[in-house]
VOBA-1610 file (N, C-alpha, C; in pm, whole numbers, padded with zeros to 5 digits, always signed):
BEGIN
Met+09951+10211+10847Met+10118+10221+10849Met+10167+10311+10904Pro+10263+10350+11009Pro+10356+10429+10990Pro+10457+10438+10908Asn+10499+10515+10866Asn+10669+10551+10815Asn+10762+10588+10931Gln+10904+10569+10893Gln+11013+10584+10956Gln+11112+10555+10869Thr+11225+10656+10868Thr+11372+10593+10796Thr+11453+10531+10892Ile+11436+10417+10864Ile+11510+10321+10925Ile+11652+10233+10820Asn+11726+10273+10876Asn+11897+10236+10818Asn+11893+10255+10685Gly+11850+10367+10654Gly+11869+10440+10563Gly+11774+10475+10453Tyr+11643+10414+10499Tyr+11537+10422+10384Tyr+11403+10451+10468Asp+11295+10512+10377Asp+11177+10495+10451Asp+11111+10386+10449Met+11096+10338+10578Met+11037+10174+10596Met+10868+10164+10613His+10787+10154+10568His+10655+10168+10593His+10629+10016+10698Tyr+10581+10021+10859Tyr+10512+09925+10922Tyr+10444+09935+10983Glu+10414+09856+11047Glu+10273+09824+11129Glu+10274+09743+11242Val+10250+09763+11395Val+10262+09701+11465Val+10107+09661+11519Phe+10068+09525+11543Phe+09915+09479+11603Phe+09950+09421+11707Gly+09832+09443+11813Gly+09885+09346+11920Gly+09941+09358+12058Thr+09956+09254+12165Thr+10048+09311+12281Thr+10098+09133+12275Gly+10210+09145+12396Gly+10271+08949+12377Gly+10416+08954+12361Gln+10444+08840+12331Gln+10553+08798+12234Gln+10599+08870+12141Pro+10665+08959+12100Pro+10741+09001+11978Pro+10718+08898+11860Thr+10688+08934+11753Thr+10680+08836+11658Thr+10685+08923+11487Val+10797+08911+11424Val+10783+08964+11289Val+10794+08919+11196Ile+10694+08931+11090Ile+10696+08849+10984Ile+10745+08907+10833Ile+10850+08850+10790Ile+10890+08906+10687Ile+10849+08864+10569His+10761+08966+10439His+10691+08924+10341His+10791+08876+10235Gly+10757+08792+10145Gly+10862+08764+10038Gly+10822+08829+09931Gly+10908+08749+09824Gly+10880+08840+09677Gly+11047+08890+09656Leu+11045+08927+09545Leu+11175+09034+09481Leu+11163+09141+09536Gly+11085+09233+09591Gly+11071+09338+09593Gly+10935+09412+09455Gly+10888+09539+09489Gly+10754+09568+09434Gly+10673+09487+09510Gly+10587+09497+09408Gly+10438+09453+09479Gly+10352+09482+09543Glu+10316+09407+09663Glu+10246+09484+09784Glu+10269+09470+09909Gly+10418+09382+09879Gly+10496+09404+10049Gly+10395+09329+10150Ser+10395+09375+10275Ser+10296+09314+10361Ser+10172+09320+10358Ala+10119+09388+10248Ala+09972+09397+10272Ala+09903+09268+10286Asn+09915+09177+10203Asn+09827+09047+10214Asn+09867+08989+10360Ile+09961+08987+10407Ile+09976+08914+10559Ile+09898+09023+10616Val+09883+09132+10632Val+09806+09244+10706Val+09654+09158+10711Ser+09603+09217+10577Ser+09483+09216+10519Ser+09423+09037+10575Gln+09476+08925+10579Gln+09482+08830+10568Gln+09525+08743+10740His+09567+08781+10803His+09667+08691+10883His+09649+08791+11006Ala+09670+08923+11019Ala+09701+09032+11125Ala+09613+09026+11265Lys+09504+09039+11218Lys+09375+09013+11347Lys+09368+08922+11399Gln+09434+08799+11384Gln+09401+08640+11419Gln+09574+08609+11506Leu+09642+08632+11433Leu+09773+08634+11482Leu+09779+08742+11561Ser+09790+08850+11588Ser+09753+08948+11672Ser+09701+08929+11843Glu+09593+08829+11867Glu+09534+08799+11952Glu+09640+08704+12021Ser+09759+08673+11963Ser+09840+08589+12055Ser+09976+08652+12075Cys+10022+08750+11992Cys+10125+08757+12026Cys+10147+08967+11962Gln+10236+08983+11969Gln+10282+09145+11927Gln+10320+09128+11789Leu+10251+09141+11686Leu+10271+09114+11545Leu+10334+09256+11478Val+10459+09273+11430Val+10527+09366+11367Val+10541+09314+11202Val+10484+09362+11106Val+10510+09373+10963Val+10543+09491+10917Phe+10628+09488+10795Phe+10690+09610+10785Phe+10658+09549+10621Asp+10710+09672+10498Asp+10738+09639+10351Asp+10903+09672+10378Arg+10936+09544+10309Arg+11112+09548+10310Arg+11130+09660+10168Arg+11262+09702+10156Arg+11330+09800+10054Arg+11256+09779+09888Ala+11185+09862+09863Ala+11128+09849+09752Ala+11035+09777+09694Ala+10956+09772+09826Ala+10831+09691+09852Ala+10714+09743+09867Gly+10611+09729+09846Gly+10452+09797+09901Gly+10520+09960+09908Lys+10448+09987+10022Lys+10494+10147+10084Lys+10621+10212+10079Ser+10712+10119+10138Ser+10838+10151+10133Ser+10889+10254+10030Asn+11008+10306+10009Asn+11100+10340+09921Asn+11185+10277+09875Ser+11243+10278+09764Ser+11309+10247+09690Ser+11467+10278+09650Pro+11537+10288+09759Pro+11678+10356+09799Pro+11741+10290+09654Ser+11848+10379+09609Ser+11954+10319+09515Ser+12022+10207+09523Ser+12059+10198+09691Ser+12134+10087+09746Ser+12110+10023+09851Gly+12191+09885+09919Gly+12131+09874+10033Gly+12073+09716+10009Tyr+12061+09654+09904Tyr+12018+09553+09863Tyr+12119+09402+09877Ser+12131+09381+09979Ser+12185+09257+10017Ser+12148+09183+10170Ile+12166+09076+10179Ile+12100+09008+10276Ile+12176+09044+10421Lys+12291+09123+10422Lys+12350+09195+10535Lys+12265+09323+10528Asn+12218+09400+10465Asn+12150+09493+10526Asn+11993+09495+10516Tyr+11916+09379+10477Tyr+11792+09320+10511Tyr+11779+09304+10666Ser+11892+09206+10698Ser+11895+09158+10847Ser+11900+09287+10932Gln+12011+09383+10907Gln+12017+09542+10949Gln+11861+09615+10962Asp+11824+09574+10836Asp+11660+09675+10854Asp+11565+09612+10972Val+11590+09470+10981Val+11487+09436+11099Val+11560+09467+11232Tyr+11673+09491+11262Tyr+11762+09492+11363Tyr+11720+09642+11393His+11733+09761+11322His+11708+09883+11338His+11551+09899+11342Leu+11468+09844+11266Leu+11325+09827+11331Leu+11287+09757+11460Leu+11362+09688+11495Leu+11309+09634+11631Leu+11360+09729+11734Ala+11476+09774+11744Ala+11539+09893+11796Ala+11451+09988+11838His+11405+10068+11702His+11323+10175+11713His+11197+10132+11794Leu+11152+10027+11795Leu+11045+10009+11825Leu+11076+09945+12006Ser+11188+09947+12052Ser+11271+09917+12205Ser+11204+09753+12211Ile+11230+09684+12135Ile+11205+09520+12152Ile+11333+09486+12116Glu+11398+09423+12199Glu+11502+09326+12266Glu+11505+09227+12190Arg+11392+09136+12173Arg+11399+09002+12161Arg+11255+08968+12074Ala+11255+08894+11957Ala+11166+08867+11895Ala+11179+08740+11803His+11032+08661+11785His+11009+08575+11685His+11050+08596+11545Ile+11113+08533+11429Ile+11131+08586+11289Ile+11066+08450+11221Val+10949+08510+11130Val+10910+08460+11078Val+10884+08483+10865Gly+10926+08419+10841Gly+10946+08433+10665Gly+10816+08383+10604Ser+10779+08472+10509Ser+10679+08408+10389Ser+10776+08376+10252Ser+10708+08348+10172Ser+10777+08330+10077Ser+10665+08273+09969
//
């Protein structure tokens, strides 16, 4: 997974496949494995029918833990800025919990 400064923090993300972009947002309160479980168990199959975008949220997985920015507004801006970085204008959004 590459790392990129997105919306003020070092975000860890990966893109698989081609087709209609689909972003999966992992669950949890932070920390832990982030999107690693999604990648290991689902990325190969899901990326056969779409362009799958997965990332580690703030303070999760291999993303860093900024001192601020933990709000719904910032979480949504994180996704927006990641998609802009990837030149994706529209995407399906899937959340896991």
